[in-house]
Each structure stands twice: as C-alpha cells, then as structure tokens.
N, C-alpha and C positions, 0 to 999 in steps of 0.2 A: 291308551285312555280316550284320545280324540275318535279313534274309528269305533271304539266300543259306545260312546256316547252317541255318535250318528246311526248306528243299529239300533240302539236301545231308544233313542226318539223317533226314529221310524216305526220300528215296531209298536210304540204307544198311539201313533197316528192312525195306524192299520187297525189296532185295537179298537180305537176312538169310533173309526167309520164302521167297523162290523158290528159294535154295539149299539151303536145309533140305528142301523139297517135291523137287526134283532127286535129292537124295542117298536120302530115305527112300521117295518117292513112294506116302505115306499118304493124300493127297486126293484128286489127279486119276484115277487108277485106279480106284477104286470110282466116281465121278462118270460117267467113261466107260462103265464097264461097265453101270452102271445104264441111262442113254441108249441104248445100242446093243440093250441087251435089251429096251427097250420098243419101240423102234422096229422092231425084229426081230418083236416079237409083233403090233404094229399092221398091219404090212405082209401080215399072213396073215389079220387080220381085216376088213381094210376092202375094198371092190371094186376090182379091179386095171382099169387102163386106163380109168378114169373120169377123166372132166373136172370142173372145180371147180365149175362152175355145176350139175354134177347134186345131187339131192338124194337122202338115204337115210332111210330110216325108223328112228325111234328109238321106245321106250315112249309117249311122248307126241306122238308124230305124225312131221313128216318134218324136216328140217335140211339145210340146202346143206352139200355134201361140203367145200367151202373153210372152213366154220365147224368142222366137225368136225376136220378136219387141224391148222388153226390152234390150235386147244383142246389137242389131243394135242400139239402142238410145245412149246407153252408150260407145260401141265403137267408135262412131263417135265424142261423147263428148271428149272422152279419146285423140284420135288423133287431134283433133282440138285445145285441150288444150297444146297437147305438140309442136304444131306450135307456139302457142302463146308463151308457157314458153321459147322457143329457142330465143325468142327476148327480154328476159327480162332486159338484161344489154347490148343488142346491141348498143342503142344510145349512152351508156358511152363508149363501146369498140371502135366504130367507130371514136367517137371524141376525144380518148384521154383523157376522164375523169373520168375514172374508180378510177383511185388514187385519184381524188378529191373529189368524190363522197364519199371514205371511210375516207377523212378526215372531213367530216361533224361533227360538235361537238353534236353527237347523238349516243347513245348506239346502238351497232350492230343489237340488236334485234330491234331495232326502225326501221333500215333500212331493216332489214327482213321484218318486218310488212308493210312495205310501199310498198315494193316490192309484196308482199304475195296480200295485199288488191288490188293493182292495177291489178294483175292477177286475181283476184276474182271477180273485175268488168269486166273484158273481157269475162270471162266463163259465167257471169251470162247473158250479151247482148246476148252472142251464143245461150244460153239456152233460153232466152226469145223470141228468133225467131226461134229456132229448136223445141222446145217442141209443140207449135202450129201447126207448118208443119208436125209434124209427127202425131198430132190429126188430122188434116184435111185427110193427107193422108190414114190413117190406121183406121179412125172412133172410135177414142179412147173416150170411156163414162165413166169418173169417178164420175160424180154428186160432192156431198161433198167431196170426197176423194181427190179433187185436193189439198188440202191444207196439207192432208198427203203428198203428191208427193212431194210439196214444200218442207216441212219439209226435207225428204228423200234427195231431189237434195242440200238441203243446207248443210247437214251434208257430203254428198259425197265432195261437194266442197271444205268444209273446209281442210280436208284431201288431196283433190288433190293438191290444191294450195299449201299447205305447203311442200309436196313432192317436188311439180314441181319446186317451188322457190328454195328449198334448193340445188336440182340437178343443177338446172339452174346455180346457182352461180358457181360451179364447173366446169360444161361444158364450160362456157364462157371463161374459162383461157386456153382453147384449139382449135386447128385450125378447127378441126371436129365436133364442137359443135351442129350441126343439128342431128349428128349419134350418138354422145357420149350421147346426154340428154335422148332419149329411152333406151339405155343400161344400163344407170345408174337408171333412175326412174321405168321404168316397172315392175320389180320384187319387187319393195316395195309396188306399185301401185296395184298388182293382188288381196289382200286381200279385200281392198277397193271397185272393181269394180266388185268382183264377190258378195258383199254383195250390192252392186247398183242393180245388175241385180236381184238377188232374191227377193229384196224387191219390186224393181218397178215390177216385173212380178207377184208378189201377188196381187199388187194394179190394173194392168191391167186386171188381172184374178176374180175380184171381192170383193178381201181382203179388209178390212178397217183397221183403226186405231190398232183395238186388234189386228187382223192377223198379223200386221206388226211388233206391240210392242213384240210379244210374239215369234219372230223368233229369234233365237241366233246370227242371221247376224246383227240385229239393236244392240246388244249390243258389237258384235265386231266393227261394224262402229264407234259407240262411244267411245272405247277404242282406234282404231286405230288414231282418232282425237286429242286425248288428247295426245298421245304418238308423235304424230309426230310434232304437233304444236310445243310441248315442247322440242324435239329434233331440230327443224328447228331452233327455236328460239336461241338455245344455242350451236349449230354446227356451224350456219352461220358465225359467226366470224373466225373460223379456216377455213371454205371453201372459204372465201373471201381473205385471205391472202396470 
C-alpha cells in the first residue's frame, strides 16, 4: 500500500505540473522557439547536400561534418533544457506555494521524481520536434539505426534531467536563478554531453549499435545516469530545505 501511495502521489504531482504547463504555456514555447531558431540558423551556415563523412574547415583545422552536426544538436538541446529547468519551481515560487509543496505527505525522493519526470516530458517534446528538423535540414540517413539514436537520447535525457532538476531546486532559492543554474549545472553536465556528441556522431557517420556499445563513452553514460539519479534523489531533500 505504501508503494502504491508513493506512485499515486508522484503521478498526481506530474499531472499537476503538466496541466499547469498546458494552461500557461510558459515553458515549452520558449524551449521550442529557441531550438527552431538555432536549427534554422545552422541550416544556412553549414554546407548543403553534404555527407556525414565529409570534413569541414574550422579555425583549428578540419573536423568531420558528423561531429559538427552532433555537437550542434546536443548544444541546442542543452541550452533549451536549461531554459526549461529554470522554470521547474517557478509556479510554486511565484505563488508562494513552495513551502506548501514541501508539506505534501510524500517522501522528497517522490517530489524529485515528479519534477524530474515533468522536465523529461518537456525535453522529450523538444527532441521530438528538433530531431526531425535536423533530419530535414541536414539530410540525416540512419535507416534502422534510428532506434539506436533513440536509445542514446533516452540515456542522455535521464542524466540530464536528474542533474538539471537537482540544481534547479538550489537555484530556485536565489534571485538570479536563470544565471545561477547554468553555473551550477554545466560542470556536471560536461561528461554526459561529451558522451552524447561522441555516440551520436558515430551514428551519423554510419556506425550501428555495435560501434556505439563498444565505445567507452556508452559505459560512461550509463554510469553517470546511475550516479546522478541516485545522488539527485538523495540530495534533493537537502537542496530544498
């Protein structure tokens, strides 16, 4: 019964956050506007009709086009996510309801899970829009490896929202939360996004599941997901007090 109550209360909190966003539309529209603007600008700045194995010149030499597009994709998701994370506790803070939220008869790990899963929904919606846009603009051809890309994206998102939600709870208690959040979160996010770029670049360049799974970055990504989900759930109680 206790476990069922935990799941039911967590689900209600997720439903509350998503319902508020559906009515107010304060989080997803800015995230989507940012992503589409960046994608459009990149479409005009990178060479057209190129293949992923081509190289492009950069100030320090040359780099594979697959690396460039993978990097741009994940940087766009990174900053769009930070826009969303900054608003994780905005409704409760603006209405003076943060203390009331903390009085909910639910373990703080449940509150963390509810906020993290709400953020995961926002990130997933952004990626559902952004990845097809990148596919259209840059002629990405993955064939059956789309499922591998979805797996990589899912693993990145888990660690991303765990870190983002934890540090959003700390930044929410400051006046400059939009500035403080990136300062706190970015150092911890670096390994996750390096792994994301490396693995996605392999897929864009024609590597499949075997090539991705053999990379050390895949193991690093799994390890960081496990560590940060655990740390986030345990540390959240202290972050919001």
